[in-house]
Each structure stands twice: as structure tokens, then as C-alpha cells.
C-alpha positions in Angstrom: 131.7 124.4 139.2 129.7 125.2 142.3 128.3 128.4 140.7 127.1 126.5 137.7 125.3 124.0 139.9 123.8 126.8 141.9 122.6 128.7 138.8 121.1 125.5 137.3 119.3 124.7 140.6 118.0 128.3 140.9 116.7 128.3 137.3 115.1 124.8 137.7 113.4 126.0 141.0 111.8 129.1 139.3 110.9 127.0 136.3 108.9 124.6 138.5 107.2 127.5 140.3 106.3 129.1 136.9 104.8 125.9 135.6 102.8 125.4 138.7 101.3 128.8 138.5 100.5 128.4 134.8 98.9 125.0 135.3 96.7 126.3 138.2 95.7 129.3 136.1 94.8 127.0 133.2 92.7 124.6 135.4 90.5 127.5 136.4 89.9 128.6 132.8 89.9 125.2 131.2 86.8 123.7 129.6 85.8 120.0 129.6 86.9 118.1 126.5 86.0 114.5 125.7 88.1 113.4 122.7 87.5 109.8 121.7 88.8 106.9 119.7 86.1 105.0 117.9 85.9 101.5 116.5 82.8 100.2 114.7 81.3 97.2 113.0 78.4 97.6 110.6 76.2 95.5 108.4 76.0 97.1 104.9 72.8 97.1 103.0 72.6 97.7 99.2 70.0 100.3 98.6 68.0 101.2 95.4 69.0 97.9 93.9 67.3 96.1 90.9 64.9 93.3 91.8 67.4 90.6 90.5 70.2 91.8 92.6 70.5 89.6 95.8 72.7 90.4 98.7 74.6 87.4 100.0 76.7 86.4 103.0 77.6 89.0 105.6 78.3 92.4 103.9 80.3 94.0 106.7 82.1 97.2 107.5 85.0 97.9 109.9 86.0 101.4 110.9 88.2 103.2 113.4 89.5 106.7 114.1 89.6 109.6 116.5 87.1 112.4 117.1 88.1 115.7 118.7 85.6 117.3 121.1 84.8 121.0 120.7 82.6 122.2 123.6 80.0 124.9 122.7 78.9 125.6 126.3 80.8 126.3 129.5 79.9 123.0 131.2 80.8 120.9 128.2 77.3 119.2 128.0 76.9 120.3 124.4 79.7 120.0 121.9 80.7 119.5 118.3 82.9 116.6 117.2 85.1 116.4 114.2 87.3 113.5 113.4 89.4 111.4 111.1 89.3 107.7 110.5 89.6 104.8 108.1 86.9 102.4 106.9 86.7 99.0 105.1 83.4 98.1 103.6 82.5 94.9 101.8 79.4 94.0 99.7 78.7 90.4 98.8 76.0 89.9 96.1 75.3 88.2 92.8 76.6 91.2 90.9 79.3 90.1 88.5 81.9 92.7 87.8 84.4 92.1 85.0 87.3 94.2 83.9 87.3 94.7 80.1 89.8 96.7 78.0 87.1 99.3 77.4 86.1 99.6 81.1 84.1 97.5 83.5 81.1 95.3 82.9 78.3 94.8 85.5 75.9 91.9 85.2 73.5 90.4 87.7 74.2 86.6 88.1 74.7 85.9 84.4 77.7 83.6 84.9 75.6 80.4 85.4 75.7 77.5 87.8 79.5 77.8 88.4 79.0 81.1 90.3 80.0 81.0 93.9 80.4 84.6 95.2 81.1 88.1 94.2 82.5 90.9 96.4 83.1 94.6 96.0 85.4 96.0 98.7 86.2 99.7 99.4 88.8 101.4 101.6 88.0 105.0 102.6 89.2 107.9 104.7 86.4 109.1 106.9 85.6 112.6 108.3 82.8 112.3 111.0 81.0 115.5 112.1 78.7 115.2 115.0 76.6 117.1 117.6 77.2 115.8 121.1 74.7 116.1 124.0 75.6 114.6 127.4 75.4 115.2 131.1 79.0 114.3 132.1 81.4 116.4 134.1 85.2 116.3 134.4 84.8 114.3 137.6 81.8 112.1 136.9 82.0 109.5 134.1 78.7 107.8 134.7 76.5 109.6 132.3 74.2 109.3 129.3 75.0 110.7 125.9 73.5 111.2 122.5 75.8 111.7 119.5 74.3 112.3 116.1 76.0 113.4 112.9 77.2 112.8 109.4 80.1 110.9 108.1 81.9 111.8 104.9 84.1 109.3 103.2 86.6 109.5 100.3 87.3 106.0 98.8 91.0 105.7 98.2 90.8 102.1 96.9 88.2 99.7 95.6 88.6 96.0 94.7 86.2 93.6 93.0 86.5 89.8 93.3 84.7 87.0 91.5 84.9 83.4 92.5 83.4 80.5 90.4 84.0 76.8 90.5 86.4 77.3 87.6 88.4 80.3 88.5 89.0 83.4 90.7 89.4 86.9 89.4 90.3 90.0 91.3 91.2 93.5 90.3 91.2 97.1 91.4 87.9 98.8 90.5 88.4 102.4 89.5 84.8 103.4 88.6 83.4 103.4 92.2 82.0 106.7 93.4 84.9 108.2 95.4 82.7 110.5 97.6 80.3 108.8 100.0 78.3 110.0 103.0 75.8 108.9 105.6 73.9 109.9 108.7 74.2 108.2 112.1 73.0 108.4 115.7 
């Protein structure tokens, strides 16, 4: 029994020394990474819309995810970022979407005075790609940064909802463009 305890103690001792040497060696060669979680709130604008289409209420977006930092210089002041996230976007307007047996019908406010609100909502998987420029170091966290990039999104679900004084109607909208993208800074 004593020999087993001695051998285990001996192996654990050398294992600790080996890990210490490896970690010291890695700290000398390591580069500075700044991986980040992101959360965001946006106000969505409808672009290239017909004159009759009016945006109503607060058309918002909520997003969150993680971005992996890939330094492109030794000091880590310049880097690329690639990430994965999820986004919810809503668009309130006077666009009336109806589900028909032959597809979907889109009309601008043609439902009359009983119209209250109409909403199109999308859920998407996001892939942000960004160029990162900063003056931070591994020991100093007070710094400035400029991050600019593109965000690609694949819509995994879309829902339309219509509310009038007479009824409510909601359904999954399958004719939304699945691939979306945008620039940001």
C-alpha cells in the first residue's frame, strides 16, 4: 500500500512540474486575445419602401452572441473577429400581410378603419466578421477601440401578425428572404 501512495505522489509531483514548465513556456509565446460576448438593441428602419408604407411604433431588434478574437499582429492591437449569434428583429408598419391558399398577400393599409397594427418578426442566426483596431494590452484595460465589420444573418423563422378591432391573425411567413446582411461600426 505504501508503494502505491509513493508512486502516486511521485507521479503527481512530476505532473505538476511539467505543467508549470509548459504554462511558463506558453506565457512567453502567447498572443493577446480579446474574445467578447455581445448584446445589442437596434432601431430597425424599412428602406426602399413605397410612399404609402408608414413605419409605426418602435421597430426594434435584439441580438446577442460571441466573437472570437484573432490577432494579426504581435501586440494584439489589430485583429480580426468572427462570431456566432442570434437576432430577433421586428418591423411595425401599415403593411397588411395575409396568408392565402396560393401564397401570401401584401397590401398597404387596405383593411380600413378597424386596422390597429401589423408586425413582421424575424429570428436569425448571425455571423459577424469584423476588423478590430485598439490600443489595449494584456495588463491595461483602459483603452480605445474601433470595431467595424459586416454581419451576415440567416433567417430561421419569420412570423407575421395583424391586429384589427375585429380580430387577430398570426402565422409563420415563409416568403421572407432568408439571407440578410449589413455593415456596422
